[in-house]
N, C-alpha and C positions, 0 to 999 in steps of 0.2 A: 504493500500500500504506500509506504514512504517513497519507494522508488518511482511509483506512478505519479505521486504528487509532485516530486522534484522534476520529473519529466514535463509535467503540465506547466509548472512554474517556468521552466526553461523555454517552452514553446511560447508562453505568454510574454516572456521578457523579449524574445526575438521580435515578435509581432509588435510589441510596444515601441521598439526602437526604430521600426521602419518609418521613414519620413512620410507625413501625410498632411491633410488639411489642418489638423490640430497644431502641428509644429509651425506651419506657416502663419496661423493666427497668433500663436504665442510669440513668434519672432517679431512680428510687427508691433505688437503691444509692448513687449519688453524693451525694444530698441527705442520706440517713439515716446513711451510714457514712463519708463523706468521699471526696475525689478518688482516694485510693489504691485503695479498694474499687471505685470507679467504673471506674478504668482496668483493674483485674483483671477486672471484668465484661466490659469491651470485649475484653480478651484472650481470654476464653472464647468470646465471640461470633465473633471472627475465627478462632479455632481451629475452631469449628463450620463456618464457611464453607470452611475448608481441607479438612475431612472431606468435605463435600459435593463440593468440587472434585475430590478424589482419586477419589471414587465416580463422578463424572460422566466424568472422563477414562477411568476403567476400564470405563465402560459400565454399571455397576451402578445408577446413578441413573436411567438410562433404563428399566431394568427396573421400578424402583419407580414411575416416572411412568406406565408403560404398564399396570401391574397395579392394577386397581381395589381388590382386597383389601388388598394391601400398602400402597397409598396411604391407604386408609381407616384401617388400623391405626395408621400413623404420625401421620396427621392427628388422630385422636381422642386419641392419647397426648399430642400437643403441645397440643391444646385443653384437656385436663384439667390439664396442667401450668400453662398460663397462667391458668386459672381458679383453681387453688390459690394461685398467686402473688397474684392479685387478692384472694382471700378473706383471705390473710395480711395484705395491706395494710389491708383494711377492719377486720380484728380489731385491728391495731396502732393504728389511728386511735381505736378505742373505748378501748383501754388508755391511750393518750395523754390522752384526755379525762378519764379517771378519776384520773390522776396529778396531783400538785400542779404548778403552772406551772413551778416551778424544778427539778422532778425530771428526772433524766437519762432520755432516751428510748433504749430498747434498739434496737440496730441489727437489720436483717432477719436471720433465721436462714439458715444454710447458707453454704457457701463461694461467694464471689462469682464466681470463675472458673468453677466448676462450674455455677452458675446460668446464666451466659451461654452456656456450651457446650450445656447440655441444652435451653435455650429455642430455640437455633438448630438443633441436630441434629434436634429433634422438629418442625421446620417443613418439611413436604414440599413447600411451594411453592418452596423453594430448589432442590429436585431438578428440578421442572418448569422453573424459570427457567434453570438451568444446562444442561439438556438441550434445552430448546425455543428459548431466545433466544440463548445464547452461540454456538452454531454459526452462526447467521445474522450475527453480528457479527465472526466470525473473518476477518481480512484475506485477500484472495485471494493465492495463491502461498505461503501458510504451511500446513504440514501440519496437518490438523484437530486432532489431539491436542495438538500444540505450541501452536497458536493458542488452544485452549480453556484449556490450562494457564496460558498467559500472561494471558489475560483473567481467570481466577480469581484469580491473584496481584494483578492490578490492582484487581479488585473488593475483595479483602481489604484491600489497602493503603488504598483510598479509605474503606472502612468504618472502619478503625482511626483514620485521620486525622480523619474527620468526627465520629465518636462520641468520640474522645479529646479533640478540641477542645471539643466540647459539654460533656464532663465538667469540663474546666478552666474553662470559662465558668461553669458552675454553682457551682464551688468559690469563685469570686469573690463570689458572692452568698449564700454559705452562712449568713452571720450572719442574713440575712433569713429563709431557709428554716428556721432553727433555732427561730424563734419558735413557741411551742406552737400557737397558732391556725393559723399557716401550715402547720406540720407536719401537723396533723390534716387540714386541707383538702387538702394534697398527697396524703396517704395515701388519702383518700377518692377523689380524682380518679384517681390511678394505679390504685387498686383497681378502680374501675369500668371504666377504660380496658383494663386487662389482662383482666378478665372479658369485656368486649366483644370484644377481639381473640380470646380463646379461643372464644367463640361463633361469631365470624366464620370462624375456622379450621375449626371443626367443621362448618360448613354450606357451605363452598366446595367446588367441584368441580375436578378436575385440568384 
């Protein structure tokens, strides 16, 4: 049982470290607004994972994963949200270029915790992940609901540690990222990445 659990933790750790929309959202917040807002964004993301975890344990996420209509609605809503975040970043890069080099750069709009929460809750791939993969990782001898709840908590903890550490690492180099040219470039890159993730989400199948 212990070996199965450690294997499950290893799989979740690898999946957590794969770059995705969460990392793009966190990068923009941490660099533009500081590590505090970056960590608040991480808090929203982990809260979103817990929401999906509760739905998965309750069986509701399985309904979403099995319903083409429900999946499509959530998928398109998430895609639109990511594209809007990307467009916001691109517009900010244009405003930064128009400002004097020494002018202060306005932080991204919106509550960072809510931004993290919404970007995660509107990601239906989490529902598929929790209902499709987690049951296969649950150690033998553990009740299915208990095993899934435990793995959801592990995944949430791994996400918080990974993204939280990433935010603190970015904060060490914030002086570099605050340079106007670097900020403009970062806004352009994160904007394109977020739009790309939005389009990817919109075209993926369950």
